[in-house]
C-alpha positions as CSV (number, residue, x, y, z in Angstrom):
1,M,52.1,23.7,-5.7
2,F,48.5,24.3,-4.8
3,T,47.2,27.7,-5.5
4,F,44.1,29.1,-3.5
5,R,42.4,28.8,-6.8
6,S,43.1,25.0,-7.4
7,T,42.0,24.5,-3.7
8,A,39.0,26.5,-4.1
9,F,38.1,24.3,-7.2
10,A,38.8,21.0,-5.5
11,T,36.5,22.3,-2.6
12,M,33.7,23.2,-4.8
13,Q,34.0,19.6,-6.6
14,Y,33.8,18.0,-3.2
15,L,30.9,20.0,-2.0
16,T,29.1,19.2,-5.4
17,K,29.5,15.6,-5.1
18,T,28.6,15.6,-1.3
19,Q,25.4,17.0,-2.1
20,A,24.9,14.8,-4.9
21,F,25.3,11.9,-2.7
22,N,23.2,13.4,0.1
23,A,20.4,14.1,-2.7
24,G,20.7,10.2,-3.7
25,F,20.4,9.3,-0.1
26,H,17.4,10.6,0.9
27,T,15.7,9.9,-2.1
28,G,16.5,6.2,-2.2
29,G,19.1,6.8,-4.7
30,R,17.1,7.3,-7.5
31,V,14.4,9.4,-9.2
32,C,12.4,6.9,-10.9
33,G,9.1,8.9,-12.4
34,A,6.6,6.0,-12.2
35,K,3.1,7.2,-12.0
36,V,1.4,5.3,-9.3
37,A,-2.3,5.2,-8.3
38,V,-2.9,4.4,-4.5
39,V,-6.5,3.3,-3.8
40,L,-8.1,4.5,-0.3
41,S,-10.9,3.1,1.4
42,G,-12.0,5.8,3.8
43,C,-10.4,7.5,6.7
44,G,-9.6,5.5,9.8
45,V,-8.6,2.0,10.9
46,F,-11.9,0.5,12.1
47,D,-14.1,1.5,9.0
48,G,-11.6,3.0,6.4
49,T,-7.9,3.3,5.5
50,E,-5.2,2.7,8.1
51,I,-3.9,6.4,8.2
52,H,-0.4,5.6,9.1
53,E,0.1,2.8,6.3
54,A,-1.2,5.4,3.8
55,S,1.2,7.9,5.2
56,A,3.9,5.6,4.9
57,I,3.2,4.6,1.4
58,L,3.0,8.3,0.3
59,V,6.6,8.8,2.3
60,H,8.1,5.8,0.6
61,L,6.9,6.9,-3.0
62,S,7.8,10.2,-2.6
63,R,11.5,9.1,-1.5
64,G,11.3,6.8,-4.5
65,G,10.4,9.9,-6.9
66,A,7.3,8.5,-7.7
67,E,4.3,10.8,-9.2
68,V,1.3,9.7,-7.1
69,Q,-2.5,10.2,-7.7
70,M,-5.2,8.9,-5.2
71,F,-8.2,7.4,-5.9
72,A,-11.5,6.1,-3.9
73,P,-14.9,4.7,-4.6
74,D,-17.7,6.8,-4.4
75,V,-19.6,4.8,-2.6
76,S,-21.3,4.7,1.2
77,Q,-19.2,3.1,4.0
78,M,-20.7,-0.3,5.2
79,H,-20.5,1.7,8.5
80,V,-19.1,4.3,10.8
81,V,-16.9,3.6,14.0
82,D,-16.5,6.0,16.7
83,H,-12.8,5.2,16.9
84,S,-12.3,6.2,20.6
85,K,-14.8,3.5,21.6
86,G,-14.1,1.2,18.7
87,Q,-18.2,0.9,18.6
88,P,-20.3,1.6,15.4
89,V,-22.4,5.0,15.3
90,E,-25.9,5.6,13.6
91,E,-24.2,7.9,11.2
92,S,-23.4,7.7,7.3
93,R,-20.2,8.6,5.6
94,N,-19.0,8.7,2.0
95,V,-15.7,6.7,1.2
96,L,-14.6,9.3,-1.4
97,S,-15.3,12.3,1.0
98,E,-13.7,10.7,3.7
99,S,-10.6,9.6,1.7
100,A,-10.2,13.1,0.7
101,R,-9.0,13.9,4.1
102,I,-6.0,11.7,3.8
103,A,-5.4,13.2,0.4
104,R,-5.6,16.8,1.3
105,G,-8.4,17.1,-1.1
106,N,-6.4,15.7,-4.0
107,I,-8.2,12.6,-4.8
108,A,-10.3,11.4,-7.7
109,D,-13.4,8.6,-8.1
110,L,-11.9,5.3,-8.5
111,A,-14.5,4.9,-11.5
112,K,-12.0,7.1,-13.6
113,L,-8.8,5.2,-13.0
114,S,-7.4,4.1,-16.3
115,V,-4.4,1.4,-16.3
116,S,-3.0,3.3,-19.2
117,N,-2.3,6.2,-17.1
118,H,-0.4,4.6,-14.4
119,D,2.8,2.4,-14.2
120,A,1.7,0.7,-10.7
121,I,-1.2,0.5,-8.0
122,I,-1.1,0.2,-4.1
123,F,-3.3,-0.4,-1.9
124,P,-3.0,0.7,2.1
125,G,-4.9,-1.7,4.5
126,G,-7.6,-0.9,7.2
127,F,-10.7,-2.4,7.8
128,G,-12.1,-0.4,4.9
129,A,-10.5,-2.8,2.5
130,A,-12.2,-5.6,4.1
131,K,-16.0,-3.5,4.4
132,N,-15.8,-0.8,1.4
133,L,-13.9,-2.2,-1.1
134,S,-14.9,-5.6,-0.8
135,T,-17.3,-7.5,1.9
136,F,-14.6,-9.6,3.2
137,A,-15.2,-8.5,6.8
138,V,-18.8,-9.8,6.7
139,D,-18.8,-12.8,4.3
140,G,-15.0,-14.2,4.7
141,P,-14.2,-16.5,1.6
142,D,-17.7,-15.7,0.1
143,C,-17.1,-12.1,-0.2
144,K,-17.9,-9.9,-3.4
145,V,-15.2,-7.1,-4.3
146,N,-16.6,-3.6,-5.3
147,K,-16.8,-3.6,-9.2
148,D,-14.3,-0.8,-9.6
149,V,-11.6,-2.5,-7.7
150,E,-12.2,-5.7,-9.2
151,R,-11.9,-3.7,-12.8
152,V,-8.5,-1.7,-11.8
153,L,-6.7,-5.0,-10.2
154,K,-7.8,-7.1,-13.5
155,D,-6.6,-4.5,-15.8
156,F,-3.4,-4.0,-13.9
157,H,-2.7,-7.6,-13.7
158,T,-3.7,-8.1,-17.3
159,A,-1.1,-5.5,-18.4
160,G,1.6,-6.6,-16.5
161,K,1.9,-3.8,-14.1
162,P,2.6,-4.2,-10.9
163,I,0.4,-4.5,-7.6
164,G,1.2,-3.5,-4.1
165,L,-1.0,-4.1,-1.1
166,C,-0.3,-4.4,2.8
167,C,-2.2,-5.3,5.9
168,I,-5.7,-6.7,5.0
169,S,-5.8,-5.8,1.5
170,P,-4.0,-8.8,0.0
171,V,-7.3,-10.3,0.5
172,L,-8.6,-8.6,-2.5
173,V,-6.2,-10.1,-5.1
174,A,-6.4,-13.4,-3.1
175,K,-10.2,-13.3,-4.3
176,L,-9.6,-12.0,-7.8
177,L,-6.3,-13.8,-9.0
178,P,-6.5,-17.5,-8.5
179,G,-3.2,-19.2,-7.0
180,V,-1.7,-15.4,-6.4
181,E,1.0,-15.5,-3.5
182,V,0.5,-13.0,-0.8
183,T,1.7,-12.5,2.8
184,V,-0.6,-11.0,5.8
185,G,2.7,-12.3,8.1
186,H,2.2,-15.0,10.2
187,E,-0.1,-18.0,10.5
188,E,-0.3,-18.3,14.4
189,E,-1.0,-15.6,16.8
190,E,2.0,-16.0,18.7
191,G,0.8,-14.6,22.2
192,G,-1.2,-11.6,20.4
193,K,1.9,-10.3,18.0
194,W,-0.2,-11.7,15.2
195,P,-3.8,-10.9,16.3
196,Y,-5.3,-11.2,12.8
197,A,-3.7,-14.8,12.0
198,G,-6.7,-16.3,11.0
199,T,-6.3,-14.2,7.7
200,A,-4.0,-16.4,6.4
201,Q,-6.3,-19.4,6.5
202,A,-9.2,-17.5,4.9
203,I,-6.5,-16.6,2.2
204,K,-5.6,-20.1,1.6
205,S,-9.3,-21.0,1.4
206,L,-10.0,-18.4,-1.4
207,G,-7.5,-20.4,-3.5
208,A,-4.4,-18.2,-3.1
209,K,-0.8,-19.1,-1.5
210,H,0.1,-17.7,1.8
211,C,3.5,-17.0,2.3
212,V,5.2,-16.3,5.8
213,K,6.6,-13.1,6.3
214,D,7.8,-11.0,9.2
215,V,6.6,-7.4,9.5
216,T,9.8,-5.7,8.0
217,E,9.6,-7.8,4.9
218,A,7.7,-8.0,1.6
219,H,6.4,-11.1,-0.4
220,V,6.8,-10.8,-4.3
221,D,4.9,-12.7,-6.6
222,L,6.9,-12.3,-9.7
223,K,4.6,-14.5,-12.1
224,N,1.8,-11.9,-11.1
225,K,3.7,-9.0,-10.1
226,V,1.9,-8.6,-6.6
227,V,3.8,-7.4,-3.8
228,T,2.3,-7.7,0.0
229,S,3.7,-6.6,3.3
230,P,1.9,-7.4,6.8
231,A,1.9,-3.8,8.1
232,F,-0.5,-3.7,11.2
233,M,-1.4,-7.4,10.6
234,C,1.4,-7.4,13.3
235,E,1.4,-5.8,17.0
236,T,4.9,-4.1,17.1
237,K,6.5,-0.8,16.9
238,L,5.7,1.7,14.2
239,H,9.1,2.1,13.0
240,L,9.1,-1.7,11.8
241,I,5.7,-1.5,10.0
242,F,6.9,1.7,8.0
243,D,10.3,-0.2,7.0
244,G,8.1,-3.1,6.1
245,I,5.7,-1.1,3.9
246,G,9.1,0.6,2.3
247,A,10.2,-3.0,1.3
248,M,6.7,-3.2,-0.4
249,V,7.1,0.0,-2.2
250,N,10.5,-0.5,-3.5
251,D,10.0,-3.6,-4.8
252,V,6.7,-2.5,-6.9
253,L,8.6,0.2,-8.2
254,K,11.5,-2.3,-8.9
255,L,8.8,-4.5,-10.8
256,G,7.9,-1.5,-12.8
257,G,11.3,-1.1,-14.1
258,K,11.8,2.4,-12.5
């Protein structure tokens, strides 16, 4: 015979299990505790970090239970773009100071980043990756990579720790890690859906392998522990870009064993 006390106890057990399930659902089913460095390149798609990509990365890392520290190089931007007009303006801005806008002030100089303090590293896209973290926007395959960006990417690679990149930022590892596999999406514009499809050919000319992926997918190079996703290389709905970045972040955390 059921008593009030036994029924109440059973109800409490059910609620406890339900709360635990809901908590697991909203955190992606795990609390990983990974320490992840996120490297920014300014603030704004045309001359810095793509803000939606940075935000998506931070949301997915938070949901995955990661501890995040943001970094940016303390250098001047290549130029400043008026985003309402899409045109450069006569103005000078600092990459670290601009990146601090996205980081809500909690950011450090990339020169201080040590691989020993982190389990993984992730680079959002935005043209800042091709203008401020490298000279790819100007020099293409002959580009140079910022010395601290080069240092940290090579350090994480040597340490066997995962590297995540999205949008245009895979060009950084394509330049630095011969034979690496990356994706920037599709290799044909397909009527404007993939407006930057030509980047795939530039990646191949750098000696990297380009892998065709859709916007909601990520490519995992298991040998090099490099994970990439197309993001805004595709002209599509924001939630699809968000999902693709989530696939990249989740694969980075899995590769890190967290």
